[in-house]
N, C-alpha and C positions, 0 to 999 in steps of 0.2 A: 383811797382812790378808786373810782369806778372802773372795774376791769373791762367793761364794754368799750371804754374809750382808748384802750391800749391796742396798738397794732399786734398782730399775731406773733411776729418775730420777737417783740419786746416781752410778751407774755411768756414765750418759750424761754427767753433768757432769764427771766425772773424765776421760773420753775427750776431751771438748771442750777441757779445760784443756791437754792435752798434744798434741792434734792441731793442726797448723798450719792456720790459716784460709786458704782459697783465695779470693783477691780475684777478683771478677767484673768484667770490664772493660765499660765502656760503660753502666753502670747510670744510670737516671734516677729520682731519688728525690723524693718529695713529703713535706714536713715541715709538719704543722699544729701551731701552738704556742699553748697557752692559758696562763693566768697563775696560777690558783688552786693548781695542782699544782707550782709552782716551790718549790725549797727555801726554808724559813723563812717563806714567805707564810702568814699565819694569820688575818688580819683584813681585812674588806672595804675598810677605809681604805687598805690597802697596795696595792690593785689598781686604783685610779682616780686620775686626774690631780690631783684636789683633795686627796689624802692627802699628809701631810708626808713620808712615807717612800716614796712611789711611785717617785721617781726612782732610789732605791737598788734597789728590787725589779725595776724594768724593766731595770736593768743586769744583775742576776742572771738574769733571763729571757733576755736577749741572750746571756750567757755559756753558759747551758745549751743554747741553740739552737746556738751555735758548737760545743759539744762533740758534738752530734748530727751537725752538718755534717762535722766532722773525722773522725768515725767512718765516715760514708758515703764520704768521699773516700778514706780508707785502704782501704775495701772495694772500691774501683774505680769509684765514681760519677763520671761525667763531667758530669752536670747535676743541680743541686739547686735546687728551688723551695721557698721558705719562705713559708707563709701565716700572717701574724699574725692570730690567731683570737680574741683577747680584747677585750671591751669595745668601745672605739673602733676596734679593729684598727689602731691607730697607737701601739703600745707598744714594739716592738723598735727599737733604735737603729741606723739604717742604716749610719752611719759605722763602728760597732763590729762590725758583722756580717762574718763571713768573706767576703772578696771573691769567692770562687768560687761563691757562692750568689746567686740572684735573690730579691728580696723582694716579696711581694704585700701591699699595705696598704689599709686602709679597706674599706668594704662596698659592693658593687656594687648592692645592692637586689634581687638575684636569689636563687633558692632554694638555691644551693650553700653559702652562708654560710661555715662554717669549712673547707669543702673547695673553695672557689672556686679554679679553675685545674686541678683534677684532670681527667684524660682517659685514654684507653687507651694513651697512649705511655709512661706511668710503669711502673716495675718494682716499686716498693714504696712503702708509706706508713708514716710514722713520726709518733707523737704525743709531744709534749713538754709538760710542765706541765699535764697533764690531771687531772681530779678525778672523784669518784664522783657517782652520780646522787642526786637529791633524796631526803632521808629516810634516808640511809645512816648507820648507827651508827659512831661513831669515825672520821668522815671530815672532811676539811678543806674548809670552804666548799662543801659538797655542794649541787648544784642540777642541774636538767636544762633546758638551753637558756636559761632565764630564772629568776632568783632570786625573781621576784615573780609569775609567772603559772602555772607548771606544777608539779604534784606528781608526775606519773608519765607516761611515754610508753612505749607498747608497739607492737611491730610483729609481727603474726601471733602475738599472745599472749605475746611475750617482752618483759619490762620491760628497757629499755635505758638506759645512761648515754650521754652525748654521744659517747663513743668508739664505742659500738655503732652509733648512728645514722650517724655519719660513716663507719664501716667499711662499712655497707650502700651508702652513696653510692659509695665506692671500688669496691665489688663490682659495681656497675652497669657498670664499665669493666674488670672482671676484674683489678683491682689488689689485692693482699693487704696487710693491715696486719701488720707484722712486729715492731714495737717500740712500747712505751709507757713513759714516765717520768711519775711523779706521786706522789700519796700512796699508802699501802699499800692502802687501800680501792679506789682506782681501778685499781690493778694487779690486785687480786683479781677485780674485776668483769670486767676485760679478759681475764684468763686463762680465765674461764668462758665467754666469747663466742668468742674467737679461738684456734683450735687452734695450739699450739706457739709462741705469741707470746713474745718476749723482754720482760721487765719489769725496771724499776729503780724501786724504792720509795725516794724521797729523804726521806720523812718518814712518820710514823705518828701518826694521831689518837688522842688520849686525851680523850674527851669533846670539849670545845671547845678543849683545849690540843693541842699537837703536838710530838712528839719528832723532831728533824731531824738529818740528816747534816750534816757540815761542807760548805759549798758547793763547795769544791774537790774533796772526795771524790765528791760527786754528779756533778760534771762528768767525773771520771775514769770512773765507772761508766757514765754515759750514753754516752760515747765508745766504751768497750769493748763495751757492749751492742748499740749500733747496728752496729758492725763485725761482731760475732758473728752478729747476725741476718741481715745482708746476705751473710755468708759461707756461709749455709745456706739461701739463698732458695728452693731446690727443696722445702723442707719445708713451705712455706706455701701456703694456698689462699685465694682471695677469699671474703669473707663474702657469702653469697647465701641468700635465702629463696625458696621456691617461690611463684609467683603463683597466685591473686590476692593482693595485699598489703592488709592491713588495719592502719591506724594507730588507736590508741586513746589519747586524751589525757585525763588527769584534771587539771582546772584547780584553782587555789587558791580561786576563788570562782565563784558561780553566774552572775554577769554575764558572765564570760569564756566560760563554756560556752554560754550563751544566744547570744552573739554568733557563736561558731564554728559553732553549729548551723544558721546561715543560709547557710553555704557549700553550693553545689549538690552534692547527694548525701550530705551529712553526716547522721549519725543521733545523736540525743541518747541518752546513757547515764546514767540516774539524774540526780542533782542537779547534778553538776559534770563529767560525762564526755561526750565526743563521739567518734564513730568515723567513719572514711571508708575505703572500699574501692575499689581499682582494679587493673587488670591491669598497669599501668605504675608503677614506683616513682617516677618523676619526678612523677607526679600527687600522690603522698603528700608529696613535697618542696614542691610548690606549696601544698598544703593547710596544711602546718605553717607555711609563711612567711606566708600570708594570714589564717589563722584564729586566731593567737595574738596 
């Protein structure tokens, strides 16, 4: 085949397929795991402990997390921290998790939320089971932080999914996001935010329905994708915006916006919006924690 006829991205993919990945020794990896983007999850009933199928889907969640851990270990990771980031933060099954990883469960009550435990000692961040932002077309269980309170969240004018917000938290410590697995919409949004990110779409929304890969195939792709991402760690940069930082939240109802507007320094934006500006990103994290 004439190489000149191939798009640049396709050439790069072919090169990566034949070039051996160079394992990087001593990597410390942070994995944040949500549930709505796990293979076959399609209904809210499947994501909470009261649902009849929840136990099955938390098993799939654990297996996809293990696939990411295995990919990281094969890429040379010597320390892996897993943050259970969904609902109660008590979903992953500890006994079934890869024993080489440490698991952070439950909520501390602090502003780090889905990124609790991140610091400057990590080399890379991985997202598993992530979903698209609220209001996304053909997305599975799309929402932003809360399915009942927030319609949209922007930082410095950029509308963000949870992956984007969490990536900015990692960026505060100069840690890049290198991989995401979830539905196709989540992967597309992540690709628009994070330069060079590796993505694995385990399913694709069709209205409120969803076309899924086989769970075993999803795990194979996640493992390979994580290993590939960590094998080219030099290609990634932390997600950072220039200060001052401005967060804008559009709430689902006026009462929530009114309440948030009482936060010191907050400004009301129309009927349901509130903004807050600071030179420190941690101040935005505190605002989001206390105002919603």
